[in-house]
C-alpha positions as CSV (number, residue, x, y, z in Angstrom):
1,M,19.9,109.7,-2.2
2,L,19.9,110.6,1.5
3,V,22.6,109.2,3.9
4,Y,23.3,110.1,7.4
5,S,26.9,109.7,8.6
6,R,28.9,110.3,11.8
7,V,32.5,110.4,12.7
8,L,33.3,107.4,14.9
9,G,33.5,108.3,18.6
10,E,33.2,112.0,18.0
11,S,30.1,113.7,16.4
12,A,26.3,113.6,16.0
13,P,24.8,112.3,12.9
14,E,24.7,114.7,9.7
15,A,22.7,114.3,6.7
16,F,23.8,114.5,3.0
17,V,21.8,114.6,-0.1
18,L,23.8,112.8,-2.9
19,S,22.5,114.0,-6.4
20,N,24.0,111.1,-8.3
21,N,21.3,108.4,-9.0
22,D,23.7,105.5,-8.0
23,P,26.3,107.5,-5.8
24,T,29.5,105.8,-5.1
25,V,31.8,105.6,-1.8
26,G,33.9,108.5,-3.5
27,D,30.8,110.7,-3.8
28,L,29.9,110.2,-0.2
29,L,33.4,110.7,1.3
30,E,33.7,114.0,-0.9
31,A,30.5,115.2,0.7
32,I,31.5,114.4,4.3
33,S,35.1,115.8,3.7
34,G,33.4,119.2,3.2
35,A,31.4,119.0,6.4
36,R,32.1,120.4,9.7
37,S,32.6,117.1,11.5
38,A,35.6,116.1,9.2
39,Q,37.5,119.3,10.1
40,G,39.8,119.0,7.2
41,R,40.9,115.5,7.9
42,I,40.8,112.3,5.6
43,V,37.8,110.3,6.0
44,E,37.1,106.7,5.1
45,L,34.1,104.6,5.4
46,D,34.1,102.0,8.2
47,I,32.8,99.1,5.9
48,D,34.9,96.3,4.3
49,G,35.4,96.8,0.5
50,A,34.6,100.5,0.6
51,E,36.6,101.6,-2.3
52,D,36.0,104.9,-4.0
53,G,34.3,103.4,-7.3
54,V,32.1,101.0,-5.4
55,T,28.4,102.1,-5.3
56,L,26.7,102.6,-2.0
57,T,24.1,100.0,-3.0
58,E,26.6,97.3,-3.7
59,L,27.7,97.8,-0.1
60,G,24.0,97.4,1.2
61,I,23.6,101.1,1.8
62,V,20.2,102.3,1.0
63,D,18.2,105.8,1.2
64,G,18.1,106.9,4.8
65,D,20.9,104.7,6.2
66,L,23.4,105.9,8.9
67,V,27.0,105.1,8.1
68,T,30.0,105.4,10.3
69,V,33.3,106.9,9.1
70,N,36.8,107.1,10.4
71,A,38.7,110.4,10.6
72,I,42.3,110.0,10.2
73,G,44.7,112.3,12.1
74,E,44.1,114.7,15.1
75,Q,41.5,117.4,15.1
76,P,43.3,120.6,14.3
77,V,43.5,123.4,16.8
78,D,43.8,126.7,15.2
79,T,44.8,129.5,17.7
80,K,45.0,132.2,15.0
81,P,42.4,134.7,14.5
82,A,40.2,133.9,11.5
83,Q,41.1,136.0,8.4
84,K,38.3,137.9,6.7
85,P,37.3,135.8,3.7
86,S,38.3,137.2,0.2
87,L,35.7,135.1,-1.8
88,D,32.0,135.4,-2.1
89,L,30.6,133.2,0.4
90,E,27.6,132.2,-1.7
91,S,29.9,131.0,-4.5
92,V,32.1,129.0,-2.0
93,R,29.0,127.2,-0.7
94,V,27.8,126.2,-4.0
95,Q,31.2,124.5,-4.7
96,M,31.6,122.8,-1.5
97,S,30.1,119.4,-2.5
98,K,27.4,117.7,-4.4
99,G,25.2,117.4,-1.4
100,R,24.1,120.6,0.6
101,R,23.9,119.9,4.2
102,L,20.3,120.0,5.3
103,N,19.0,122.2,8.2
104,E,17.1,120.5,11.0
105,Y,13.7,121.6,9.7
106,E,14.4,120.0,6.5
107,E,15.8,116.8,7.9
108,V,12.9,116.1,9.9
109,T,10.1,117.3,7.5
110,Q,11.3,115.6,4.2
111,L,10.5,112.1,3.0
112,L,7.6,111.7,5.6
113,Q,5.1,111.2,2.8
114,W,5.3,108.2,0.3
115,H,3.8,108.2,-3.2
116,S,2.0,105.7,-5.5
117,P,1.6,102.9,-6.2
118,F,-0.6,102.3,-3.0
119,H,-2.2,99.1,-1.6
120,I,-5.3,101.1,-1.3
121,N,-6.7,102.8,-4.5
122,N,-10.5,103.2,-4.3
123,D,-12.7,105.2,-6.8
124,R,-12.7,108.5,-5.1
125,P,-10.0,110.8,-3.5
126,S,-11.6,110.7,-0.1
127,H,-11.3,106.9,-0.3
128,Q,-7.6,106.9,-1.4
129,V,-4.3,107.4,0.4
130,W,-3.1,110.4,-1.5
131,S,-4.4,111.5,-5.0
132,D,-3.7,114.2,-7.5
133,D,-7.5,114.5,-7.9
134,S,-7.9,115.7,-4.2
135,T,-7.3,119.4,-5.5
136,L,-8.0,121.0,-8.9
137,L,-4.9,122.9,-8.3
138,R,-1.7,121.5,-10.0
139,C,1.9,121.8,-9.0
140,S,5.0,120.6,-10.8
141,D,6.6,119.7,-7.3
142,W,4.6,119.7,-4.3
143,E,7.7,119.0,-2.4
144,A,9.2,122.3,-3.2
145,Y,7.0,124.0,-0.6
146,R,8.8,125.7,2.4
147,T,7.0,127.4,5.2
148,P,8.7,130.7,6.1
149,D,8.7,130.0,9.8
150,K,10.7,126.7,9.4
151,L,8.9,125.1,12.3
152,Y,9.1,121.6,13.2
153,Y,7.6,119.7,16.2
154,R,10.4,120.5,18.7
155,T,10.5,124.3,17.8
156,Y,6.8,124.6,17.5
157,T,6.1,123.0,20.9
158,T,8.9,125.1,22.5
159,R,7.6,128.3,21.0
160,Q,3.9,127.4,22.0
161,A,4.9,126.3,25.5
162,R,6.5,129.6,26.1
163,A,3.3,131.5,24.9
164,G,1.1,129.2,27.0
165,R,3.2,130.0,30.2
166,T,2.7,133.8,29.3
167,I,-1.0,133.5,29.0
168,A,-1.4,131.3,32.2
169,T,0.5,133.9,34.1
170,A,-1.8,136.7,32.6
171,F,-5.0,134.6,33.7
172,E,-3.6,134.0,37.2
173,F,-2.9,137.8,37.9
174,A,-6.3,138.7,36.6
175,E,-7.9,136.0,38.9
176,T,-5.8,136.9,42.0
177,D,-6.5,140.6,41.7
178,K,-10.1,140.0,40.7
179,Q,-9.5,142.4,37.7
180,L,-12.5,141.4,35.7
181,A,-14.9,142.1,38.5
182,T,-14.3,145.7,38.1
183,V,-14.5,145.9,34.3
184,D,-17.0,148.5,33.0
185,P,-20.5,147.0,32.6
186,A,-20.9,148.2,29.0
187,R,-17.8,146.3,28.1
188,V,-19.1,143.2,30.1
189,E,-22.2,143.5,28.0
190,L,-20.2,143.5,24.9
191,L,-18.2,140.5,25.8
192,R,-21.2,138.5,27.0
193,H,-22.5,138.4,23.5
194,L,-19.2,137.8,21.7
195,V,-16.3,136.2,23.3
196,G,-17.7,132.8,23.9
197,Q,-19.2,132.7,20.5
198,L,-15.7,133.3,18.9
199,Q,-14.7,129.7,19.9
200,Y,-16.8,128.3,16.9
201,P,-15.1,129.9,13.9
202,D,-11.6,128.9,15.1
203,W,-12.8,125.4,16.0
204,G,-14.2,125.3,12.3
205,L,-10.8,126.4,11.0
206,C,-9.2,123.7,13.2
207,V,-11.4,121.1,11.6
208,T,-10.6,122.4,8.1
209,H,-6.8,122.1,8.7
210,Q,-7.5,118.5,9.9
211,H,-8.8,117.8,6.4
212,T,-6.0,119.9,4.6
213,T,-3.3,118.0,6.6
214,R,-4.9,114.6,5.7
215,F,-5.0,115.1,2.0
216,A,-2.1,117.6,1.2
217,L,0.3,116.1,-1.4
218,S,3.6,116.6,0.5
219,S,4.8,116.5,4.1
220,W,6.1,120.0,3.8
221,I,2.5,121.4,3.3
222,A,0.9,119.0,5.8
223,G,3.5,119.8,8.4
224,A,2.6,123.5,8.2
225,T,-1.1,122.9,8.2
226,S,-0.9,120.5,11.1
227,F,0.5,123.4,13.2
228,M,-2.3,125.6,11.9
229,M,-4.7,123.0,13.1
230,F,-3.3,123.0,16.6
231,D,-3.0,126.8,16.7
232,E,-6.8,127.0,15.8
233,L,-7.8,124.5,18.7
234,R,-5.6,126.8,21.0
235,H,-7.4,129.9,19.8
236,A,-10.8,128.3,20.3
237,Q,-9.9,127.2,23.9
238,L,-8.5,130.7,24.6
239,Y,-11.8,132.4,23.8
240,G,-13.6,129.9,25.9
241,R,-11.2,130.4,28.8
242,L,-11.9,134.1,28.5
243,A,-15.5,133.5,28.7
244,L,-15.0,131.2,31.8
245,A,-13.0,133.7,33.4
246,Y,-15.6,136.4,32.9
247,G,-18.3,134.0,33.9
248,E,-16.7,133.6,37.3
249,Q,-17.3,137.4,38.0
250,H,-20.4,138.1,35.9
251,E,-23.7,136.4,34.8
252,G,-24.6,135.4,31.3
253,F,-21.4,133.6,30.1
254,D,-22.6,130.1,30.3
255,D,-23.7,128.8,26.9
256,P,-22.7,130.7,23.9
257,R,-24.2,128.1,21.3
258,P,-27.8,129.8,21.0
259,A,-26.3,133.1,19.9
260,W,-23.9,131.2,17.5
261,M,-26.8,129.3,16.0
262,E,-29.4,132.1,16.1
263,S,-28.2,135.6,16.3
264,P,-28.2,137.5,13.0
265,R,-24.8,139.0,13.8
266,F,-23.1,135.6,13.7
267,Q,-25.0,133.9,10.9
268,P,-23.0,135.4,7.9
269,T,-19.8,134.2,9.7
270,R,-21.3,130.8,10.5
271,R,-22.3,130.3,6.8
272,V,-18.7,131.2,5.5
273,I,-17.1,129.0,8.2
274,E,-19.3,126.0,7.3
275,E,-18.7,126.5,3.5
276,I,-14.9,126.3,4.4
277,M,-15.4,123.2,6.4
278,A,-17.5,121.5,3.7
279,T,-14.8,122.3,1.0
280,L,-13.1,118.9,0.0
281,D,-10.6,120.4,-2.3
282,W,-7.6,120.8,0.4
283,G,-5.7,123.2,-1.7
284,K,-8.8,125.6,-2.2
285,A,-9.4,125.3,1.5
286,I,-5.9,126.5,2.4
287,V,-6.3,129.5,0.0
288,L,-9.7,130.6,1.1
289,A,-9.3,129.9,4.9
290,D,-5.9,131.5,5.3
291,L,-5.8,134.2,2.8
292,V,-9.5,135.2,2.8
293,V,-11.6,134.3,5.7
294,E,-9.1,134.2,8.6
295,P,-7.6,137.6,8.0
296,L,-10.9,139.4,7.8
297,H,-12.7,137.4,10.8
298,T,-9.8,137.8,13.1
299,T,-9.3,141.6,12.3
300,A,-13.1,142.2,12.9
301,A,-13.3,140.0,16.1
302,H,-10.2,141.6,17.7
303,A,-11.2,145.1,16.8
304,L,-14.2,144.5,18.9
305,L,-12.2,142.8,21.7
306,T,-9.4,145.3,22.1
307,K,-10.8,148.7,21.3
308,G,-11.4,150.6,24.5
309,S,-10.5,147.4,26.6
310,L,-7.8,149.1,28.8
311,S,-9.9,152.1,29.5
312,A,-12.6,149.9,30.6
313,G,-10.3,148.0,33.1
314,D,-9.8,144.9,30.9
315,G,-6.1,144.2,30.4
316,L,-6.5,140.5,30.0
317,T,-8.5,140.4,26.7
318,P,-6.0,142.3,24.6
319,F,-3.2,140.3,26.1
320,V,-4.8,137.1,24.8
321,C,-5.7,138.6,21.5
322,R,-2.1,139.6,20.8
323,S,-1.0,136.0,21.6
324,I,-3.5,134.6,19.1
325,E,-2.5,137.3,16.4
326,D,1.1,136.1,16.6
327,D,-0.1,132.7,15.5
328,K,-2.4,134.1,12.7
329,L,0.5,136.1,11.2
330,R,2.4,132.8,10.9
331,H,-0.7,131.3,9.1
332,R,-0.8,134.3,6.7
333,E,3.0,133.9,5.8
334,S,2.7,130.2,5.2
335,A,-0.4,130.5,3.1
336,V,1.3,133.2,0.9
337,A,4.3,130.8,0.3
338,F,1.7,128.2,-0.7
339,L,0.1,130.7,-3.1
340,R,3.4,131.6,-4.6
341,L,4.3,128.0,-5.1
342,L,1.2,127.6,-7.3
343,C,1.2,131.0,-9.1
344,D,5.0,130.8,-9.8
345,D,4.7,127.3,-11.3
346,E,6.0,127.6,-15.0
347,T,3.8,124.7,-16.2
348,H,0.6,125.2,-14.1
349,G,0.7,128.8,-13.0
350,D,-1.8,130.2,-15.5
351,H,-4.2,127.3,-14.5
352,N,-4.0,127.9,-10.9
353,R,-4.3,131.7,-11.1
354,T,-7.5,131.3,-13.1
355,L,-9.0,128.9,-10.5
356,I,-8.1,131.0,-7.5
357,S,-9.3,134.1,-9.1
358,E,-12.8,132.4,-9.4
359,W,-12.8,131.1,-5.9
360,V,-11.7,134.4,-4.4
361,G,-14.0,136.4,-6.6
362,D,-17.0,134.3,-5.2
363,L,-15.9,134.3,-1.5
364,L,-14.1,137.5,-0.8
365,P,-17.2,139.7,-1.0
366,R,-19.2,137.4,1.3
367,A,-16.4,137.1,3.7
368,Y,-15.9,140.8,3.9
369,A,-19.6,141.2,4.5
370,A,-19.7,138.6,7.2
371,S,-16.9,140.4,9.1
372,A,-18.7,143.7,8.6
373,A,-21.8,142.1,10.2
374,L,-19.7,140.8,13.0
375,L,-18.6,144.2,13.8
376,G,-22.2,145.5,14.3
377,N,-23.6,148.9,14.3
378,G,-21.4,151.8,15.3
379,V,-18.2,150.4,13.8
380,N,-17.1,151.5,10.5
381,P,-16.2,148.4,8.4
382,A,-14.1,150.3,5.9
383,E,-11.7,151.5,8.8
384,A,-11.8,148.5,10.9
385,L,-11.1,146.0,8.1
386,W,-8.9,148.2,6.0
387,E,-5.5,146.5,6.9
388,A,-6.9,143.0,6.3
389,R,-8.6,144.1,3.1
390,T,-5.5,145.8,1.6
391,W,-3.3,142.8,2.7
392,I,-5.5,140.4,1.0
393,Q,-5.7,142.3,-2.2
394,A,-2.1,143.2,-2.4
395,E,-0.9,139.5,-1.8
396,F,-3.2,138.1,-4.6
397,A,-2.1,141.0,-6.8
398,E,1.6,140.0,-6.2
399,S,0.7,136.5,-7.6
400,G,-1.1,138.1,-10.6
401,I,-4.7,137.7,-9.3
402,E,-6.6,140.8,-9.3
403,T,-9.5,141.0,-6.8
404,A,-12.8,142.8,-7.5
405,A,-13.4,146.0,-5.7
406,L,-15.4,145.6,-2.5
407,D,-18.4,147.5,-1.3
408,V,-16.7,148.5,1.9
409,E,-19.8,149.7,3.7
410,N,-21.8,146.5,2.9
411,K,-23.0,144.4,5.8
412,E,-25.5,142.4,3.9
413,V,-24.8,138.8,2.8
414,A,-27.2,136.0,1.8
415,V,-27.6,133.3,4.4
């Protein structure tokens, strides 16, 4: 049971999770007494009839309620230097109380998603609110997922606002100094046939994560994929913004769609992205999009965008790529945490590993070949994609999933 409390006239609310199925006033006060706000004072519930043995439900307190407590006595002022603890801190934390204090990420992410029975329960997962059948993957506790970055709305927007201001400054400098007008013509020709087209894969990944967010079976997972969705939208628009900036100084940056739809260079990538977008299994989409397709594609694209850029007079493009890569690395870490949740499940781990092994075995060679084709002639895919390929294989191997050896020189894929 989750209860919020605050000391009357003093502190901000704190959250306490009480493990007892029907907790009493005594259980709650014991938890509050160990909290920072109590500061060692006696606390009592500011409600009539709040005796230790009375259950919270008898007082009308339900899950998620905010209660007020009185702290008896003055707040102690200790002017002595703190002594070095002689006990193991971890063991002390375990013994503090029945309810561990939640961090802010946990407080705002938990309990956002409710469960069956639903008012709406049609015959297909896509026509239901949430359904176990929306993914073939199985998990004993979807609520156990935690994203390593611990981002929630406030911290996410603060982080991305800072990144946005930095990028805006870079574009302003490039425009003011007319930097892109003096870029080497060979590099301009490369970007003319590349940078605008890169909007589309990331837009496809954005749409994919709209779907994964909608059908994910816990708010912890949906919270992480919602930020992935916004990141991919940001990336698509940054590539478009680069194309616009170059278009102000050079011809041929107006409409990237014909090349995306027709150029042989992009067709393997377009096929893979469309396949991911059409994947209705939200768990499968997370695994394949963030652990297979995105690492390979971004590595190939940024190898082209950044190699030789500074010597060609282009300092803006690698700056933008670095900002995008910061997000992509977070996506990798969050997806690995999802993979570990599935494969470490004592009940369903073997089932999940079998499924994921089949999925990855089918897509990884084609995703690799698509990224190799994107690199084009003159770039050795074995070298350019080495980091992404070895990372993918290592992370799957860590979860007990062996991936087939890849033909690292292959640039051919059926379309």
